[in-house]
DSSP file (Angstrom, degrees, kcal/mol; ACC not computed):
  #  RESIDUE AA STRUCTURE BP1 BP2  ACC     N-H-->O    O-->H-N    N-H-->O    O-->H-N    TCO  KAPPA ALPHA  PHI   PSI    X-CA   Y-CA   Z-CA
    1    1 A X              0   0    0      0, 0.0    57,-0.1     0, 0.0    55,-0.0   0.000 360.0 360.0 360.0 137.2  -10.4  -28.9    8.0
    2    2 A X     >  -     0   0    0      1,-0.1     4,-2.1     4,-0.0     5,-0.1  -0.242 360.0-108.8 -76.1 166.4  -13.2  -28.3    5.5
    3    3 A X  H  > S+     0   0    0      2,-0.2     4,-2.1     1,-0.2     5,-0.2   0.867 118.1  51.7 -65.7 -38.0  -13.6  -25.1    3.4
    4    4 A X  H  > S+     0   0    0      2,-0.2     4,-2.4     1,-0.2    -1,-0.2   0.924 110.9  47.9 -65.9 -43.3  -16.7  -24.0    5.4
    5    5 A X  H  > S+     0   0    0      1,-0.2     4,-2.7     2,-0.2    -2,-0.2   0.880 110.8  52.1 -63.5 -37.1  -14.9  -24.4    8.7
    6    6 A X  H  X S+     0   0    0     -4,-2.1     4,-2.4     2,-0.2    -1,-0.2   0.880 109.6  48.8 -67.4 -37.8  -11.9  -22.5    7.2
    7    7 A X  H  X S+     0   0    0     -4,-2.1     4,-2.5     2,-0.2    -2,-0.2   0.908 112.7  47.7 -67.1 -42.3  -14.2  -19.6    6.2
    8    8 A X  H  X S+     0   0    0     -4,-2.4     4,-2.3     2,-0.2     5,-0.2   0.926 112.2  49.9 -63.3 -44.7  -15.8  -19.6    9.7
    9    9 A X  H  X S+     0   0    0     -4,-2.7     4,-2.9     1,-0.2     5,-0.2   0.917 111.7  49.1 -58.3 -44.5  -12.3  -19.6   11.3
   10   10 A X  H  X S+     0   0    0     -4,-2.4     4,-2.6     2,-0.2     5,-0.2   0.899 109.9  50.6 -63.2 -42.2  -11.3  -16.8    9.0
   11   11 A X  H  X S+     0   0    0     -4,-2.5     4,-1.9     2,-0.2    -1,-0.2   0.924 115.9  41.1 -62.9 -45.1  -14.3  -14.7    9.8
   12   12 A X  H  X S+     0   0    0     -4,-2.3     4,-2.4     2,-0.2    -2,-0.2   0.917 116.1  49.0 -71.6 -43.0  -13.9  -15.0   13.5
   13   13 A X  H  X S+     0   0    0     -4,-2.9     4,-2.4    -5,-0.2    -2,-0.2   0.898 112.0  49.6 -63.8 -40.2  -10.1  -14.6   13.5
   14   14 A X  H  X S+     0   0    0     -4,-2.6     4,-2.4    -5,-0.2    -1,-0.2   0.902 111.0  49.3 -63.8 -41.6  -10.4  -11.5   11.3
   15   15 A X  H  X S+     0   0    0     -4,-1.9     4,-1.9    -5,-0.2    -2,-0.2   0.901 112.1  48.1 -65.1 -40.9  -13.0  -10.0   13.7
   16   16 A X  H  X S+     0   0    0     -4,-2.4     4,-2.4     2,-0.2    -2,-0.2   0.910 111.0  51.1 -65.6 -41.6  -10.8  -10.7   16.7
   17   17 A X  H  X S+     0   0    0     -4,-2.4     4,-1.8     1,-0.2    -2,-0.2   0.915 111.5  47.1 -62.2 -43.1   -7.8   -9.2   14.9
   18   18 A X  H  < S+     0   0    0     -4,-2.4    -1,-0.2     1,-0.2    -2,-0.2   0.845 111.8  51.3 -67.4 -32.4   -9.8   -6.0   14.1
   19   19 A X  H >< S+     0   0    0     -4,-1.9     3,-0.5     1,-0.2    -2,-0.2   0.876 111.6  46.6 -70.6 -37.1  -11.0   -5.9   17.7
   20   20 A X  H 3< S+     0   0    0     -4,-2.4     2,-0.3     1,-0.3    -2,-0.2   0.788 122.3  36.9 -74.4 -27.3   -7.5   -6.2   19.1
   21   21 A X  T 3< S-     0   0    0     -4,-1.8    -1,-0.3    -5,-0.2    -2,-0.1  -0.643  83.7-171.1-122.7  72.3   -6.2   -3.5   16.6
   22   22 A X    <   +     0   0    0     -3,-0.5     2,-0.3    -2,-0.3    -3,-0.1  -0.319  25.7 123.4 -66.2 148.3   -9.0   -1.0   16.3
   23   23 A X  S    S-     0   0    0     -5,-0.1     2,-1.5     2,-0.1    -2,-0.0  -0.978  71.0 -64.7 178.7-176.9   -8.6    1.6   13.7
   24   24 A X        +     0   0    0     -2,-0.3     2,-0.4     2,-0.0    -2,-0.1  -0.554  66.7 156.3 -92.1  70.1  -10.0    3.3   10.6
   25   25 A X        -     0   0    0     -2,-1.5    -2,-0.1     2,-0.1     2,-0.1  -0.814  37.2-129.3 -98.9 135.0   -9.9    0.3    8.3
   26   26 A X        +     0   0    0     -2,-0.4    -1,-0.0     5,-0.0     2,-0.0  -0.339  62.5  62.1 -75.0 163.2  -12.2    0.1    5.3
   27   27 A X        -     0   0    0      4,-0.1    -2,-0.1    -2,-0.1     2,-0.1   0.051  57.2-134.7 103.6 150.2  -14.3   -3.0    4.6
   28   28 A X     >  -     0   0    0     -2,-0.0     4,-2.3     0, 0.0     5,-0.2   0.083  63.1 -36.1-111.1-136.9  -17.1   -4.8    6.3
   29   29 A X  H  > S+     0   0    0      1,-0.2     4,-2.3     2,-0.2     5,-0.2   0.873 132.8  50.6 -62.3 -41.9  -17.7   -8.5    6.9
   30   30 A X  H  > S+     0   0    0      2,-0.2     4,-2.5     1,-0.2    -1,-0.2   0.928 112.5  45.4 -67.2 -45.2  -16.3   -9.8    3.7
   31   31 A X  H  > S+     0   0    0      2,-0.2     4,-2.7     1,-0.2    -1,-0.2   0.901 112.8  52.0 -64.6 -40.2  -13.0   -7.9    4.0
   32   32 A X  H  X S+     0   0    0     -4,-2.3     4,-2.2     2,-0.2    -2,-0.2   0.908 110.5  48.5 -61.3 -41.8  -12.7   -9.0    7.6
   33   33 A X  H  X S+     0   0    0     -4,-2.3     4,-2.7     2,-0.2    -2,-0.2   0.911 111.1  49.6 -64.8 -42.7  -13.3  -12.6    6.6
   34   34 A X  H  X S+     0   0    0     -4,-2.5     4,-2.8     2,-0.2     5,-0.3   0.916 110.0  51.2 -63.3 -42.7  -10.7  -12.3    3.8
   35   35 A X  H  X S+     0   0    0     -4,-2.7     4,-2.3     1,-0.2    -1,-0.2   0.918 112.6  47.2 -59.1 -43.0   -8.2  -10.8    6.3
   36   36 A X  H  X S+     0   0    0     -4,-2.2     4,-2.2     2,-0.2    -2,-0.2   0.903 113.5  46.7 -65.9 -42.1   -8.8  -13.7    8.6
   37   37 A X  H  X S+     0   0    0     -4,-2.7     4,-2.0     2,-0.2    -2,-0.2   0.950 116.9  42.2 -66.9 -49.2   -8.5  -16.4    5.9
   38   38 A X  H  X S+     0   0    0     -4,-2.8     4,-2.7     1,-0.2    -1,-0.2   0.884 113.9  54.3 -65.5 -36.5   -5.3  -15.0    4.5
   39   39 A X  H  X S+     0   0    0     -4,-2.3     4,-3.1    -5,-0.3    -1,-0.2   0.883 106.3  51.6 -62.5 -38.8   -4.1  -14.4    8.0
   40   40 A X  H  X S+     0   0    0     -4,-2.2     4,-2.5     2,-0.2    -1,-0.2   0.894 110.7  48.4 -64.5 -39.5   -4.7  -18.1    8.9
   41   41 A X  H  X S+     0   0    0     -4,-2.0     4,-2.4     2,-0.2    -2,-0.2   0.934 113.9  46.0 -65.3 -45.7   -2.7  -19.1    5.8
   42   42 A X  H  X S+     0   0    0     -4,-2.7     4,-2.7     2,-0.2    -2,-0.2   0.933 114.1  48.8 -61.7 -45.9    0.1  -16.8    6.7
   43   43 A X  H  X S+     0   0    0     -4,-3.1     4,-2.5     1,-0.2    -2,-0.2   0.899 111.5  49.2 -61.2 -41.4    0.1  -17.9   10.3
   44   44 A X  H  X S+     0   0    0     -4,-2.5     4,-2.1     2,-0.2    -1,-0.2   0.894 111.5  49.5 -64.9 -39.9    0.1  -21.6    9.3
   45   45 A X  H  X S+     0   0    0     -4,-2.4     4,-2.4     2,-0.2    -2,-0.2   0.927 112.8  46.7 -64.1 -45.1    3.0  -21.0    6.9
   46   46 A X  H  X S+     0   0    0     -4,-2.7     4,-3.0     2,-0.2     5,-0.4   0.898 111.8  50.7 -65.1 -40.2    5.0  -19.2    9.6
   47   47 A X  H  X S+     0   0    0     -4,-2.5     4,-1.8     1,-0.2     6,-1.4   0.895 112.7  46.8 -64.1 -39.1    4.2  -21.9   12.2
   48   48 A X  H  X S+     0   0    0     -4,-2.1     4,-0.7     4,-0.2    -2,-0.2   0.897 116.8  43.8 -68.6 -39.0    5.4  -24.6    9.7
   49   49 A X  H  < S+     0   0    0     -4,-2.4    -2,-0.2    -5,-0.2    -1,-0.2   0.905 125.1  30.6 -73.6 -41.4    8.5  -22.7    8.8
   50   50 A X  H  < S+     0   0    0     -4,-3.0    -3,-0.2    -5,-0.2    -2,-0.2   0.920 136.3  20.4 -86.1 -46.3    9.5  -21.6   12.4
   51   51 A X  H  < S-     0   0    0     -4,-1.8    -3,-0.2    -5,-0.4    -2,-0.1   0.417  93.0-123.9-107.2   0.6    8.3  -24.4   14.6
   52   52 A X     <  +     0   0    0     -4,-0.7     2,-0.3    -5,-0.4    -4,-0.2   0.899  68.0 136.9  53.9  42.6    7.9  -27.3   12.1
   53   53 A X        -     0   0    0     -6,-1.4     2,-0.3    -9,-0.1    -1,-0.2  -0.764  53.8-149.2-116.2 161.8    4.2  -27.5   13.2
   54   54 A X    >   +     0   0    0     -2,-0.3     3,-0.6    -3,-0.1    10,-0.1  -0.688  27.4 164.1-128.8  77.8    1.0  -27.9   11.3
   55   55 A X  T 3   +     0   0    0     -2,-0.3     3,-0.5     1,-0.2     6,-0.1   0.597  60.2  73.3 -78.1 -10.4   -1.6  -26.0   13.4
   56   56 A X  T 3   +     0   0    0      1,-0.2    -1,-0.2   -12,-0.1     3,-0.1  -0.017  69.2  96.3 -94.6  33.3   -4.4  -25.7   10.9
   57   57 A X  S <  S+     0   0    0     -3,-0.6     2,-0.4     1,-0.2    -1,-0.2   0.867  82.1  37.5 -87.4 -39.6   -5.4  -29.4   11.0
   58   58 A X    >   -     0   0    0     -3,-0.5     3,-0.9     1,-0.1     6,-0.2  -0.933  64.6-144.7-123.3 140.2   -8.3  -29.3   13.5
   59   59 A X  T 3  S+     0   0    0     -2,-0.4    -1,-0.1     1,-0.2     6,-0.1   0.874  99.2  45.9 -68.2 -40.4  -11.0  -26.6   13.9
   60   60 A X  T 3  S+     0   0    0      4,-0.1     2,-0.4     5,-0.0    -1,-0.2   0.209  84.9 112.7 -93.8  16.2  -11.3  -26.9   17.7
   61   61 A X    X>  -     0   0    0     -3,-0.9     4,-1.4     1,-0.1     3,-0.6  -0.742  65.8-138.7 -89.7 135.2   -7.6  -26.9   18.5
   62   62 A X  H 3> S+     0   0    0     -2,-0.4     4,-2.7     1,-0.2     5,-0.2   0.833 103.0  58.7 -62.8 -33.2   -6.3  -23.8   20.3
   63   63 A X  H 3> S+     0   0    0      1,-0.2     4,-2.2     2,-0.2    -1,-0.2   0.845 102.2  54.9 -66.9 -31.4   -3.2  -23.7   18.2
   64   64 A X  H <> S+     0   0    0     -3,-0.6     4,-2.1    -6,-0.2    -1,-0.2   0.931 111.8  43.1 -63.6 -45.5   -5.4  -23.3   15.1
   65   65 A X  H  X S+     0   0    0     -4,-1.4     4,-2.6     2,-0.2     5,-0.2   0.916 114.7  48.4 -68.8 -44.3   -7.1  -20.3   16.5
   66   66 A X  H  X S+     0   0    0     -4,-2.7     4,-2.6     1,-0.2     5,-0.3   0.910 112.3  49.9 -63.5 -40.8   -4.0  -18.7   17.8
   67   67 A X  H  X S+     0   0    0     -4,-2.2     4,-2.4    -5,-0.2    -1,-0.2   0.921 112.6  46.6 -62.6 -44.6   -2.2  -19.2   14.5
   68   68 A X  H  X S+     0   0    0     -4,-2.1     4,-2.2     2,-0.2    -2,-0.2   0.908 114.5  46.7 -65.9 -42.6   -5.1  -17.7   12.6
   69   69 A X  H  X S+     0   0    0     -4,-2.6     4,-2.3     2,-0.2    -2,-0.2   0.927 113.9  46.9 -67.4 -44.8   -5.5  -14.7   14.9
   70   70 A X  H  X S+     0   0    0     -4,-2.6     4,-2.4    -5,-0.2    -2,-0.2   0.910 113.1  49.9 -64.1 -41.5   -1.8  -13.9   14.9
   71   71 A X  H  X S+     0   0    0     -4,-2.4     4,-2.4    -5,-0.3    -1,-0.2   0.898 110.7  49.6 -62.7 -40.2   -1.6  -14.3   11.1
   72   72 A X  H  X S+     0   0    0     -4,-2.2     4,-2.5     2,-0.2    -2,-0.2   0.878 110.1  50.9 -66.8 -37.7   -4.6  -11.9   10.7
   73   73 A X  H  X S+     0   0    0     -4,-2.3     4,-2.4     2,-0.2    -2,-0.2   0.923 110.6  49.1 -64.3 -43.8   -2.9   -9.4   13.1
   74   74 A X  H  X S+     0   0    0     -4,-2.4     4,-2.4     1,-0.2    -2,-0.2   0.930 112.7  47.7 -60.3 -45.8    0.3   -9.6   11.0
   75   75 A X  H  X S+     0   0    0     -4,-2.4     4,-2.6     1,-0.2    -2,-0.2   0.899 111.2  50.7 -63.4 -40.7   -1.7   -9.1    7.8
   76   76 A X  H  X S+     0   0    0     -4,-2.5     4,-2.2     2,-0.2    -1,-0.2   0.892 110.6  49.1 -64.8 -39.8   -3.6   -6.2    9.3
   77   77 A X  H  X S+     0   0    0     -4,-2.4     4,-2.2     2,-0.2    -2,-0.2   0.911 111.6  48.9 -65.1 -42.4   -0.4   -4.5   10.4
   78   78 A X  H  X S+     0   0    0     -4,-2.4     4,-2.5     1,-0.2    -2,-0.2   0.918 110.5  51.7 -62.2 -42.9    1.1   -5.0    6.9
   79   79 A X  H  X S+     0   0    0     -4,-2.6     4,-2.7     1,-0.2     5,-0.3   0.912 110.1  48.8 -59.4 -43.5   -2.0   -3.6    5.3
   80   80 A X  H  X S+     0   0    0     -4,-2.2     4,-2.0     2,-0.2    -1,-0.2   0.871 110.8  50.0 -67.3 -36.6   -1.9   -0.5    7.6
   81   81 A X  H  X S+     0   0    0     -4,-2.2     4,-1.8     2,-0.2    -2,-0.2   0.932 113.9  45.4 -66.1 -44.8    1.8    0.1    6.8
   82   82 A X  H  X S+     0   0    0     -4,-2.5     4,-1.6     1,-0.2    -2,-0.2   0.938 118.5  40.6 -65.7 -47.6    1.2   -0.1    3.0
   83   83 A X  H  X S+     0   0    0     -4,-2.7     4,-2.0     1,-0.2    -1,-0.2   0.801 110.8  58.8 -74.0 -27.3   -1.9    2.1    3.0
   84   84 A X  H  X S+     0   0    0     -4,-2.0     4,-1.6    -5,-0.3    -1,-0.2   0.897 107.4  46.3 -67.0 -39.5   -0.4    4.5    5.5
   85   85 A X  H  X S+     0   0    0     -4,-1.8     4,-1.5     2,-0.2    -2,-0.2   0.873 110.9  52.9 -68.0 -38.0    2.6    5.2    3.1
   86   86 A X  H  X S+     0   0    0     -4,-1.6     4,-0.9     1,-0.2    -2,-0.2   0.888 109.8  47.8 -66.0 -38.9    0.3    5.6    0.2
   87   87 A X  H  < S+     0   0    0     -4,-2.0    -1,-0.2     1,-0.2    -2,-0.2   0.853 108.0  56.0 -69.3 -34.7   -1.9    8.2    2.0
   88   88 A X  H  < S+     0   0    0     -4,-1.6    -1,-0.2     1,-0.2    -2,-0.2   0.833 110.6  43.6 -68.1 -32.7    1.2   10.1    3.1
   89   89 A X  H  <        0   0    0     -4,-1.5    -1,-0.2     1,-0.2    -2,-0.2   0.649 360.0 360.0 -87.8 -15.2    2.5   10.6   -0.4
   90   90 A X     <        0   0    0     -4,-0.9    -1,-0.2    -3,-0.2    -2,-0.2   0.478 360.0 360.0 -82.0 360.0   -0.9   11.4   -1.9
């Protein structure tokens, strides 16, 4: 998959993750895209480690999208746990 396709995948996956987990998260389009891209990488790593699969090969494959969205959700949850603890101690 090319870099432009990966950025588009990240932007859409990040937006879907934020829509599924609404909350008071900072950041606009760029942060959402970064969450989606890093989430896709995390999801791809987990899929390779757990299922010995390589789902991030094709842009129009459903496993690519599910992996990216699940990875973005995981990253968003981790972000909320980390920032939630920081706010509680401040």
